[in-house]
BAGU-736984 format. One record per atom (N, C-alpha, C): atom name; x, y, z. Coordinates in Angstrom, 2 decimals. Layout:
// residues N
+------+---------+---------+---------+
| atom |       u |       v |       w |
+------+---------+---------+---------+
|   CA |       X |       Y |       Z |
...
+------+---------+---------+---------+
// end
This chain:
// residues 167
+------+---------+---------+---------+
| atom |       u |       v |       w |
+------+---------+---------+---------+
|    N | -171.68 |    0.67 |  -20.16 |
|   CA | -172.06 |    1.40 |  -19.29 |
|    C | -171.45 |    3.05 |  -19.77 |
|    N | -170.13 |    2.69 |  -19.85 |
|   CA | -169.03 |    3.81 |  -19.61 |
|    C | -168.75 |    4.25 |  -20.86 |
|    N | -169.11 |    3.63 |  -22.80 |
|   CA | -169.33 |    3.68 |  -23.84 |
|    C | -170.77 |    5.17 |  -23.40 |
|    N | -171.78 |    4.77 |  -22.93 |
|   CA | -172.83 |    5.47 |  -23.27 |
|    C | -172.80 |    6.89 |  -22.33 |
|    N | -171.71 |    6.81 |  -21.06 |
|   CA | -171.81 |    8.37 |  -20.66 |
|    C | -171.11 |    8.80 |  -21.41 |
|    N | -169.84 |    8.22 |  -21.96 |
|   CA | -168.88 |    9.21 |  -22.56 |
|    C | -169.81 |    9.55 |  -24.53 |
|    N | -170.75 |    8.66 |  -24.76 |
|   CA | -171.30 |    9.68 |  -25.60 |
|    C | -172.91 |   10.70 |  -25.02 |
|    N | -172.71 |   10.67 |  -23.95 |
|   CA | -174.49 |   10.79 |  -23.70 |
|    C | -173.61 |   12.74 |  -23.32 |
|    N | -172.16 |   12.62 |  -22.63 |
|   CA | -171.55 |   14.14 |  -21.82 |
|    C | -171.54 |   14.99 |  -23.43 |
|    N | -171.53 |   14.43 |  -24.21 |
|   CA | -171.48 |   15.66 |  -24.90 |
|    C | -172.09 |   17.07 |  -25.64 |
|    N | -173.24 |   15.23 |  -25.56 |
|   CA | -175.08 |   15.88 |  -25.76 |
|    C | -175.28 |   16.85 |  -24.30 |
|    N | -174.75 |   16.34 |  -23.24 |
|   CA | -175.18 |   17.48 |  -22.39 |
|    C | -174.87 |   18.35 |  -22.18 |
|    N | -173.38 |   18.78 |  -22.73 |
|   CA | -172.81 |   20.12 |  -22.55 |
|    C | -173.23 |   20.85 |  -23.24 |
|    N | -173.19 |   20.05 |  -24.62 |
|   CA | -173.96 |   21.61 |  -25.61 |
|    C | -175.81 |   21.62 |  -25.42 |
|    N | -176.48 |   21.11 |  -24.55 |
|   CA | -177.67 |   21.24 |  -23.90 |
|    C | -177.64 |   22.41 |  -22.88 |
|    N | -176.54 |   21.98 |  -22.19 |
|   CA | -176.17 |   23.15 |  -20.53 |
|    C | -175.49 |   24.71 |  -22.07 |
|    N | -174.80 |   23.98 |  -22.01 |
|   CA | -174.21 |   25.34 |  -23.14 |
|    C | -175.38 |   26.26 |  -23.72 |
|    N | -176.11 |   25.42 |  -24.23 |
|   CA | -177.42 |   26.23 |  -25.19 |
|    C | -178.62 |   27.25 |  -24.04 |
|    N | -178.34 |   26.47 |  -22.75 |
|   CA | -179.29 |   27.37 |  -21.80 |
|    C | -178.53 |   28.80 |  -21.69 |
|    N | -177.13 |   28.68 |  -21.05 |
|   CA | -176.49 |   29.51 |  -21.28 |
|    C | -176.74 |   30.62 |  -22.56 |
|    N | -176.51 |   30.15 |  -23.53 |
|   CA | -177.30 |   31.48 |  -25.01 |
|    C | -178.49 |   31.84 |  -24.69 |
|    N | -179.06 |   31.32 |  -24.14 |
|   CA | -180.80 |   31.52 |  -24.04 |
|    C | -180.65 |   32.59 |  -23.28 |
|    N | -179.98 |   32.36 |  -22.14 |
|   CA | -179.97 |   33.45 |  -20.91 |
|    C | -178.98 |   35.25 |  -21.74 |
|    N | -177.93 |   34.15 |  -22.39 |
|   CA | -177.20 |   35.75 |  -23.29 |
|    C | -178.63 |   36.13 |  -23.83 |
|    N | -179.25 |   35.57 |  -25.08 |
|   CA | -179.92 |   36.00 |  -25.82 |
|    C | -181.12 |   36.83 |  -25.15 |
|    N | -181.50 |   36.30 |  -24.03 |
|   CA | -182.83 |   37.07 |  -23.25 |
|    C | -181.68 |   38.45 |  -22.46 |
|    N | -181.02 |   38.32 |  -22.41 |
|   CA | -180.39 |   39.34 |  -21.44 |
|    C | -180.12 |   41.28 |  -22.31 |
|    N | -180.67 |   42.05 |  -22.01 |
|   CA | -180.91 |   43.46 |  -22.68 |
|    C | -180.54 |   44.10 |  -21.70 |
|    N | -180.24 |   45.00 |  -22.39 |
|   CA | -180.03 |   46.69 |  -21.40 |
|    C | -181.55 |   47.03 |  -21.19 |
|    N | -181.48 |   47.78 |  -19.86 |
|   CA | -182.69 |   48.43 |  -18.97 |
|    C | -183.06 |   49.52 |  -20.25 |
|    N | -184.76 |   49.78 |  -20.25 |
|   CA | -184.61 |   50.73 |  -21.64 |
|    C | -184.50 |   52.21 |  -20.81 |
|    N | -184.42 |   53.02 |  -22.22 |
|   CA | -183.96 |   54.09 |  -21.73 |
|    C | -184.94 |   55.03 |  -20.53 |
|    N | -184.18 |   55.65 |  -19.87 |
|   CA | -185.32 |   56.74 |  -18.57 |
|    C | -185.90 |   57.38 |  -19.59 |
|    N | -186.80 |   58.08 |  -18.70 |
|   CA | -188.27 |   58.77 |  -19.73 |
|    C | -187.48 |   60.00 |  -20.16 |
|    N | -187.63 |   60.62 |  -21.25 |
|   CA | -187.40 |   61.90 |  -21.16 |
|    C | -188.05 |   62.90 |  -20.92 |
|    N | -187.68 |   64.30 |  -20.74 |
|   CA | -188.58 |   64.81 |  -21.42 |
|    C | -189.04 |   65.73 |  -19.78 |
|    N | -190.13 |   67.06 |  -19.41 |
|   CA | -189.55 |   67.39 |  -17.96 |
|    C | -190.62 |   66.58 |  -17.11 |
|    N | -190.13 |   66.63 |  -16.13 |
|   CA | -190.59 |   65.96 |  -14.53 |
|    C | -192.16 |   66.72 |  -14.12 |
|    N | -192.37 |   66.51 |  -13.06 |
|   CA | -193.93 |   67.04 |  -12.84 |
|    C | -194.23 |   68.11 |  -13.11 |
|    N | -193.14 |   68.91 |  -12.76 |
|   CA | -193.28 |   70.82 |  -12.45 |
|    C | -192.61 |   71.62 |  -13.59 |
|    N | -192.14 |   70.40 |  -14.55 |
|   CA | -192.11 |   71.01 |  -15.91 |
|    C | -190.50 |   70.77 |  -16.01 |
|    N | -189.52 |   71.58 |  -16.91 |
|   CA | -188.21 |   70.85 |  -16.94 |
|    C | -187.06 |   71.37 |  -16.01 |
|    N | -186.27 |   70.64 |  -15.63 |
|   CA | -185.64 |   71.07 |  -14.71 |
|    C | -185.91 |   71.68 |  -13.13 |
|    N | -187.11 |   71.41 |  -12.89 |
|   CA | -187.48 |   71.50 |  -11.57 |
|    C | -187.22 |   70.13 |  -10.52 |
|    N | -186.85 |   70.06 |   -9.20 |
|   CA | -186.99 |   68.80 |   -8.74 |
|    C | -185.52 |   68.09 |   -9.25 |
|    N | -185.66 |   67.10 |   -9.00 |
|   CA | -184.51 |   65.98 |   -9.64 |
|    C | -183.44 |   66.05 |   -8.66 |
|    N | -182.34 |   65.78 |   -9.57 |
|   CA | -181.39 |   65.95 |   -8.21 |
|    C | -180.73 |   67.51 |   -7.76 |
|    N | -180.86 |   68.24 |   -8.36 |
|   CA | -180.70 |   69.63 |   -7.92 |
|    C | -181.26 |   69.98 |   -6.93 |
|    N | -182.37 |   70.02 |   -6.79 |
|   CA | -183.64 |   70.53 |   -5.79 |
|    C | -184.70 |   69.35 |   -5.71 |
|    N | -183.95 |   68.24 |   -4.76 |
|   CA | -184.96 |   66.92 |   -4.78 |
|    C | -186.26 |   67.59 |   -3.66 |
|    N | -186.29 |   68.54 |   -2.76 |
|   CA | -187.18 |   69.06 |   -2.06 |
|    C | -188.48 |   69.73 |   -3.00 |
|    N | -188.33 |   69.79 |   -3.86 |
|   CA | -189.70 |   69.87 |   -4.73 |
|    C | -190.24 |   69.08 |   -5.09 |
|    N | -189.84 |   67.49 |   -5.56 |
|   CA | -190.47 |   66.37 |   -5.51 |
|    C | -191.43 |   66.39 |   -4.95 |
|    N | -192.83 |   65.90 |   -5.32 |
|   CA | -194.13 |   65.63 |   -4.59 |
|    C | -194.90 |   66.73 |   -4.38 |
|    N | -194.54 |   68.32 |   -4.52 |
|   CA | -195.11 |   69.45 |   -4.31 |
|    C | -195.63 |   70.00 |   -5.56 |
|    N | -197.01 |   70.26 |   -4.98 |
|   CA | -198.15 |   70.69 |   -6.27 |
|    C | -198.04 |   72.36 |   -5.96 |
|    N | -197.38 |   72.95 |   -6.85 |
|   CA | -197.01 |   74.24 |   -7.35 |
|    C | -197.90 |   74.56 |   -7.96 |
|    N | -197.97 |   76.11 |   -7.54 |
|   CA | -199.21 |   77.05 |   -7.96 |
|    C | -198.09 |   77.36 |   -9.52 |
|    N | -199.48 |   78.07 |  -10.73 |
|   CA | -198.52 |   78.43 |  -12.06 |
|    C | -197.16 |   79.48 |  -11.67 |
|    N | -198.11 |   80.29 |  -10.53 |
|   CA | -197.22 |   81.72 |  -10.20 |
|    C | -196.27 |   81.12 |   -9.67 |
|    N | -195.77 |   79.93 |   -8.67 |
|   CA | -194.48 |   79.37 |   -8.50 |
|    C | -193.76 |   78.78 |   -9.47 |
|    N | -194.20 |   78.33 |  -10.33 |
|   CA | -193.42 |   77.74 |  -11.20 |
|    C | -193.07 |   78.58 |  -12.55 |
|    N | -193.12 |   79.61 |  -12.59 |
|   CA | -192.81 |   80.48 |  -13.52 |
|    C | -191.96 |   81.45 |  -12.83 |
|    N | -191.58 |   81.61 |  -11.23 |
|   CA | -190.93 |   82.33 |  -10.60 |
|    C | -189.94 |   80.81 |  -10.44 |
|    N | -190.12 |   79.49 |  -10.63 |
|   CA | -188.66 |   79.04 |  -10.24 |
|    C | -188.12 |   78.81 |  -11.67 |
|    N | -189.25 |   78.81 |  -12.82 |
|   CA | -188.48 |   79.28 |  -14.44 |
|    C | -187.29 |   80.27 |  -14.26 |
|    N | -187.95 |   81.16 |  -14.49 |
|   CA | -186.92 |   82.45 |  -14.09 |
|    C | -186.12 |   81.85 |  -12.97 |
|    N | -186.05 |   81.72 |  -12.12 |
|   CA | -184.39 |   81.25 |  -10.93 |
|    C | -183.66 |   80.58 |  -11.66 |
|    N | -184.41 |   79.42 |  -12.33 |
|   CA | -183.59 |   78.07 |  -12.95 |
|    C | -182.94 |   78.69 |  -14.27 |
|    N | -183.42 |   79.57 |  -14.81 |
|   CA | -182.84 |   80.18 |  -16.15 |
|    C | -181.75 |   81.21 |  -15.58 |
|    N | -181.42 |   82.11 |  -15.04 |
|   CA | -181.26 |   82.43 |  -14.47 |
|    C | -179.56 |   81.92 |  -13.98 |
|    N | -180.04 |   81.31 |  -12.62 |
|   CA | -178.78 |   79.91 |  -12.54 |
|    C | -177.93 |   79.42 |  -13.98 |
|    N | -178.66 |   78.65 |  -14.81 |
|   CA | -178.39 |   78.48 |  -15.75 |
|    C | -177.29 |   79.39 |  -16.68 |
|    N | -177.66 |   80.77 |  -16.82 |
|   CA | -176.76 |   81.33 |  -17.30 |
|    C | -175.37 |   81.83 |  -16.74 |
|    N | -176.10 |   81.81 |  -15.46 |
|   CA | -174.52 |   82.37 |  -14.45 |
|    C | -173.58 |   81.19 |  -14.62 |
|    N | -174.21 |   79.75 |  -14.55 |
|   CA | -173.46 |   78.65 |  -14.80 |
|    C | -172.71 |   78.73 |  -15.59 |
|    N | -173.09 |   79.00 |  -16.76 |
|   CA | -172.22 |   78.62 |  -17.84 |
|    C | -170.65 |   79.81 |  -17.89 |
|    N | -171.23 |   80.94 |  -17.12 |
|   CA | -170.10 |   81.45 |  -17.09 |
|    C | -169.19 |   81.26 |  -16.08 |
|    N | -169.34 |   80.77 |  -14.86 |
|   CA | -169.02 |   79.57 |  -14.24 |
|    C | -167.80 |   78.63 |  -15.21 |
|    N | -168.72 |   77.89 |  -15.53 |
|   CA | -168.38 |   76.85 |  -15.89 |
|    C | -166.83 |   77.73 |  -16.91 |
|    N | -167.58 |   78.36 |  -18.13 |
|   CA | -165.87 |   78.76 |  -18.69 |
|    C | -164.88 |   79.60 |  -17.96 |
|    N | -165.10 |   79.88 |  -16.74 |
|   CA | -163.67 |   80.15 |  -16.30 |
|    C | -163.01 |   79.12 |  -15.38 |
|    N | -163.95 |   78.21 |  -14.96 |
|   CA | -163.61 |   77.07 |  -14.39 |
|    C | -162.28 |   76.08 |  -15.13 |
|    N | -163.27 |   76.26 |  -16.26 |
|   CA | -162.60 |   75.64 |  -18.00 |
|    C | -160.89 |   76.47 |  -17.85 |
|    N | -161.23 |   77.57 |  -18.46 |
|   CA | -159.77 |   78.79 |  -18.20 |
|    C | -158.80 |   78.23 |  -17.65 |
|    N | -159.25 |   78.36 |  -15.92 |
|   CA | -158.81 |   78.42 |  -15.10 |
|    C | -157.99 |   76.64 |  -15.09 |
|    N | -158.60 |   75.84 |  -15.55 |
|   CA | -158.11 |   74.27 |  -15.20 |
|    C | -157.00 |   73.75 |  -16.50 |
|    N | -157.45 |   74.68 |  -17.59 |
|   CA | -156.09 |   74.78 |  -18.78 |
|    C | -155.23 |   75.46 |  -18.68 |
|    N | -155.26 |   76.64 |  -17.85 |
|   CA | -153.70 |   77.09 |  -17.42 |
|    C | -153.15 |   76.19 |  -16.47 |
|    N | -153.73 |   75.51 |  -15.78 |
|   CA | -152.86 |   74.98 |  -14.66 |
|    C | -152.21 |   73.85 |  -15.17 |
|    N | -153.24 |   72.96 |  -16.57 |
|   CA | -152.30 |   72.22 |  -17.20 |
|    C | -151.49 |   72.46 |  -18.25 |
|    N | -151.76 |   73.74 |  -18.62 |
|   CA | -150.37 |   74.20 |  -19.39 |
|    C | -148.75 |   74.27 |  -18.63 |
|    N | -149.14 |   74.93 |  -17.38 |
|   CA | -148.07 |   74.83 |  -16.62 |
|    C | -148.01 |   73.52 |  -16.37 |
|    N | -148.60 |   72.30 |  -16.12 |
|   CA | -147.73 |   70.74 |  -15.45 |
|    C | -146.94 |   70.81 |  -17.16 |
|    N | -147.93 |   70.86 |  -18.00 |
|   CA | -147.24 |   70.07 |  -18.80 |
|    C | -146.49 |   70.99 |  -20.04 |
|    N | -145.60 |   71.98 |  -19.02 |
|   CA | -144.73 |   72.67 |  -19.65 |
|    C | -143.45 |   72.20 |  -19.45 |
|    N | -142.49 |   71.46 |  -20.46 |
|   CA | -141.42 |   71.19 |  -20.09 |
|    C | -140.39 |   72.16 |  -18.95 |
|    N | -139.49 |   71.86 |  -18.01 |
|   CA | -138.60 |   72.48 |  -16.88 |
|    C | -139.35 |   72.87 |  -15.57 |
|    N | -138.65 |   73.87 |  -15.00 |
|   CA | -139.85 |   73.84 |  -13.47 |
|    C | -140.64 |   74.42 |  -13.48 |
|    N | -141.42 |   74.03 |  -12.76 |
|   CA | -142.89 |   74.32 |  -12.45 |
|    C | -142.85 |   75.09 |  -11.62 |
|    N | -143.81 |   77.05 |  -12.25 |
|   CA | -144.12 |   78.00 |  -11.50 |
|    C | -144.87 |   77.71 |  -10.39 |
|    N | -144.33 |   77.22 |   -9.07 |
|   CA | -145.18 |   77.04 |   -8.45 |
|    C | -146.08 |   78.26 |   -7.51 |
|    N | -145.61 |   79.57 |   -7.50 |
|   CA | -146.23 |   80.38 |   -7.58 |
|    C | -147.43 |   80.81 |   -7.98 |
|    N | -147.58 |   80.70 |   -9.36 |
|   CA | -148.29 |   80.83 |  -10.80 |
|    C | -149.46 |   79.38 |  -10.53 |
|    N | -148.95 |   78.24 |  -10.17 |
|   CA | -149.65 |   77.17 |   -9.95 |
|    C | -150.65 |   77.87 |   -8.52 |
|    N | -149.60 |   77.98 |   -7.72 |
|   CA | -150.80 |   78.40 |   -6.59 |
|    C | -152.01 |   79.57 |   -6.55 |
|    N | -151.50 |   80.68 |   -7.63 |
|   CA | -152.69 |   82.08 |   -7.52 |
|    C | -153.58 |   81.11 |   -8.20 |
|    N | -153.59 |   80.07 |   -9.27 |
|   CA | -154.21 |   79.45 |  -10.07 |
|    C | -155.38 |   78.94 |   -9.25 |
|    N | -154.57 |   78.20 |   -8.28 |
|   CA | -155.41 |   77.05 |   -7.45 |
|    C | -156.42 |   77.95 |   -6.62 |
|    N | -155.84 |   79.33 |   -5.99 |
|   CA | -156.51 |   80.09 |   -4.85 |
|    C | -157.92 |   80.49 |   -5.87 |
|    N | -157.81 |   80.78 |   -7.00 |
|   CA | -158.47 |   81.29 |   -7.66 |
|    C | -159.78 |   80.02 |   -8.50 |
|    N | -159.76 |   78.91 |   -7.91 |
|   CA | -160.26 |   77.98 |   -8.36 |
|    C | -161.06 |   77.39 |   -7.01 |
|    N | -160.52 |   77.81 |   -6.05 |
|   CA | -160.95 |   78.10 |   -5.09 |
|    C | -162.31 |   78.72 |   -4.71 |
|    N | -161.54 |   79.95 |   -5.10 |
|   CA | -162.53 |   81.03 |   -5.04 |
|    C | -163.78 |   81.11 |   -5.84 |
|    N | -163.77 |   80.26 |   -7.27 |
|   CA | -164.48 |   79.86 |   -7.98 |
|    C | -165.80 |   78.76 |   -7.37 |
|    N | -164.98 |   78.08 |   -6.82 |
|   CA | -166.04 |   77.26 |   -5.99 |
|    C | -166.74 |   77.93 |   -4.70 |
|    N | -166.16 |   78.20 |   -3.82 |
|   CA | -166.63 |   79.30 |   -2.97 |
|    C | -167.68 |   80.15 |   -3.55 |
|    N | -167.42 |   80.76 |   -4.58 |
|   CA | -168.54 |   81.52 |   -5.34 |
|    C | -169.94 |   80.50 |   -5.79 |
|    N | -169.77 |   79.71 |   -6.11 |
|   CA | -170.86 |   78.71 |   -7.11 |
|    C | -171.69 |   77.96 |   -5.31 |
|    N | -170.89 |   77.43 |   -4.82 |
|   CA | -171.36 |   77.21 |   -3.42 |
|    C | -172.21 |   77.92 |   -2.99 |
|    N | -171.68 |   79.41 |   -2.65 |
|   CA | -172.69 |   80.35 |   -2.26 |
|    C | -173.95 |   80.94 |   -3.00 |
|    N | -173.88 |   80.43 |   -4.18 |
|   CA | -174.46 |   80.63 |   -5.44 |
|    C | -175.67 |   79.57 |   -5.33 |
|    N | -175.04 |   78.99 |   -5.01 |
|   CA | -176.20 |   77.18 |   -4.81 |
|    C | -177.19 |   77.50 |   -3.70 |
|    N | -176.56 |   78.00 |   -2.48 |
|   CA | -177.30 |   78.41 |   -1.28 |
|    C | -178.36 |   79.50 |   -1.42 |
|    N | -177.97 |   80.55 |   -2.33 |
|   CA | -178.96 |   81.86 |   -2.29 |
|    C | -180.01 |   81.03 |   -3.23 |
|    N | -179.77 |   79.92 |   -4.56 |
|   CA | -181.30 |   79.62 |   -5.01 |
|    C | -182.34 |   78.80 |   -4.63 |
|    N | -181.54 |   77.88 |   -3.29 |
|   CA | -182.34 |   77.67 |   -2.34 |
|    C | -182.88 |   78.29 |   -1.70 |
|    N | -182.33 |   79.18 |   -0.95 |
|   CA | -182.97 |   80.46 |    0.01 |
|    C | -184.28 |   80.85 |   -1.21 |
|    N | -184.02 |   81.85 |   -2.16 |
|   CA | -185.17 |   82.04 |   -3.36 |
|    C | -186.26 |   81.06 |   -3.22 |
|    N | -185.89 |   79.34 |   -3.50 |
|   CA | -186.74 |   78.40 |   -3.58 |
|    C | -187.56 |   78.01 |   -2.21 |
|    N | -186.75 |   78.54 |   -0.91 |
|   CA | -187.57 |   78.41 |    0.27 |
|    C | -188.79 |   79.48 |    0.27 |
|    N | -188.54 |   80.70 |   -0.28 |
|   CA | -189.20 |   81.68 |    0.38 |
|    C | -190.20 |   81.82 |   -0.75 |
|    N | -189.79 |   80.97 |   -1.95 |
|   CA | -191.55 |   80.71 |   -2.89 |
|    C | -192.64 |   80.09 |   -2.04 |
|    N | -192.01 |   79.17 |   -1.83 |
|   CA | -192.68 |   77.81 |   -0.44 |
|    C | -193.69 |   78.69 |    0.24 |
|    N | -195.02 |   77.74 |    0.39 |
|   CA | -195.96 |   78.30 |    1.26 |
|    C | -195.23 |   77.53 |    2.83 |
|    N | -195.96 |   77.88 |    3.70 |
|   CA | -195.46 |   76.66 |    5.10 |
|    C | -195.75 |   75.39 |    5.33 |
|    N | -197.18 |   75.03 |    4.32 |
|   CA | -197.44 |   73.88 |    4.16 |
|    C | -196.36 |   73.17 |    3.16 |
|    N | -196.34 |   73.73 |    2.01 |
|   CA | -195.69 |   73.05 |    1.12 |
|    C | -194.31 |   72.97 |    1.63 |
|    N | -193.66 |   73.60 |    2.83 |
|   CA | -192.37 |   73.22 |    3.01 |
|    C | -192.41 |   72.44 |    4.10 |
|    N | -193.85 |   72.30 |    4.82 |
|   CA | -193.75 |   70.85 |    5.82 |
|    C | -193.88 |   69.76 |    4.90 |
|    N | -194.22 |   69.31 |    4.14 |
|   CA | -194.34 |   68.46 |    3.36 |
|    C | -193.04 |   68.33 |    2.75 |
|    N | -192.02 |   68.87 |    1.82 |
|   CA | -190.96 |   68.57 |    2.04 |
|    C | -190.50 |   68.06 |    3.02 |
|    N | -190.40 |   68.41 |    3.86 |
|   CA | -189.45 |   68.68 |    5.34 |
|    C | -190.08 |   66.96 |    5.59 |
|    N | -190.96 |   66.55 |    5.78 |
|   CA | -191.57 |   65.34 |    5.83 |
|    C | -191.15 |   64.28 |    4.87 |
|    N | -191.47 |   64.63 |    3.16 |
|   CA | -190.64 |   63.59 |    2.67 |
|    C | -189.28 |   63.39 |    2.63 |
|    N | -188.24 |   64.51 |    3.21 |
|   CA | -186.83 |   64.84 |    3.21 |
|    C | -186.70 |   63.71 |    4.71 |
|    N | -187.07 |   63.67 |    5.30 |
|   CA | -186.91 |   63.18 |    6.70 |
|    C | -187.35 |   61.40 |    6.33 |
|    N | -188.55 |   60.90 |    5.40 |
|   CA | -188.73 |   59.60 |    5.27 |
|    C | -187.56 |   59.24 |    4.32 |
|    N | -187.24 |   59.82 |    3.44 |
|   CA | -186.09 |   59.32 |    2.76 |
|    C | -185.02 |   59.16 |    3.30 |
|    N | -184.69 |   60.45 |    4.01 |
|   CA | -183.08 |   60.18 |    4.89 |
|    C | -183.68 |   58.56 |    6.03 |
|    N | -184.49 |   58.65 |    6.36 |
|   CA | -184.80 |   57.01 |    7.19 |
|    C | -184.77 |   55.97 |    6.22 |
|    N | -185.00 |   56.16 |    4.91 |
|   CA | -185.01 |   55.03 |    4.36 |
|    C | -183.59 |   54.78 |    3.88 |
|    N | -182.41 |   55.67 |    3.44 |
|   CA | -181.52 |   55.72 |    3.15 |
|    C | -180.57 |   55.14 |    4.33 |
|    N | -181.12 |   55.51 |    4.98 |
|   CA | -180.49 |   55.02 |    6.53 |
|    C | -180.57 |   53.85 |    7.00 |
|    N | -181.72 |   53.38 |    6.70 |
|   CA | -182.19 |   51.83 |    6.67 |
|    C | -180.98 |   51.06 |    5.65 |
|    N | -181.51 |   51.26 |    4.44 |
|   CA | -180.63 |   50.76 |    3.32 |
|    C | -178.88 |   51.02 |    3.30 |
|    N | -178.59 |   51.52 |    4.06 |
|   CA | -177.10 |   51.90 |    4.38 |
|    C | -176.65 |   50.83 |    5.07 |
|    N | -177.95 |   51.03 |    6.72 |
|   CA | -177.62 |   49.60 |    7.45 |
|    C | -177.68 |   48.33 |    6.97 |
|    N | -178.50 |   48.28 |    6.15 |
|   CA | -178.54 |   46.49 |    5.94 |
|    C | -177.55 |   46.46 |    4.34 |
|    N | -176.92 |   46.99 |    3.62 |
|   CA | -175.55 |   46.99 |    2.66 |
|    C | -174.56 |   47.16 |    3.62 |
|    N | -174.28 |   48.05 |    4.19 |
|   CA | -172.76 |   47.52 |    5.08 |
|    C | -173.14 |   47.56 |    6.78 |
|    N | -173.43 |   46.52 |    6.85 |
|   CA | -173.67 |   46.50 |    8.27 |
|    C | -172.80 |   46.42 |    9.37 |
|    N | -172.33 |   46.91 |   10.36 |
|   CA | -171.32 |   46.99 |   11.13 |
|    C | -170.97 |   45.84 |   12.43 |
|    N | -170.21 |   45.98 |   12.85 |
|   CA | -169.60 |   44.77 |   13.30 |
|    C | -170.73 |   43.88 |   14.39 |
|    N | -170.37 |   43.02 |   13.85 |
|   CA | -171.81 |   41.81 |   14.93 |
|    C | -171.35 |   41.62 |   16.05 |
|    N | -172.13 |   41.97 |   17.56 |
|   CA | -172.17 |   41.38 |   18.51 |
|    C | -171.43 |   39.82 |   18.23 |
|    N | -170.50 |   39.74 |   19.35 |
|   CA | -170.28 |   38.00 |   19.76 |
|    C | -170.99 |   38.01 |   20.77 |
+------+---------+---------+---------+
// end
C-alpha cells in the first residue's frame, strides 16, 4: 500500500500541476476598450463631463460643444506648457548644488498655485457654458442620472468599506 501511494503521488502532483497550467494558459488580458467617439462625438461626455452621458443632443448643441471643447483643448495646451516650465524651474532649483533659493522657490510655487486656480476657474466656466446649452429637460435628465449614480456609488462604498459593526 505504501509503495502504491508513493508511486501515485508524483502522478497526482503532475495532474494537479497541469490544471494550474491550464488556468495560466486560459488567463488572458481583457480586450482593449473600444476606441473612437462616444455617443455624442469625440470628447463629449466621459470623465470630463459625465453630465452629458445619456443625453440626446441636437446637432446645434453638438456643434456648440465641439467648439467649446476645441477652445478648451487649445487653452489647456498653453496651461500645460506653462506648468511644465514651472515644474522644470523648480526641479532645477532643487537639483542645483548649494543652498536652495527659498525665495525663488516660493515665487515659483505661487505661480503654480495661480495656474491651478486659473485652470479650476476655466473648468467651471466650461461647465457653465455646457449648462447654458442644455434644455431644462436635459438638465433634469442629467440631474436624475447624477443622483442615481451617486446613490449607487454610495451603496458600493458601504459594501466595500462597511463601518463599525454594532455589538
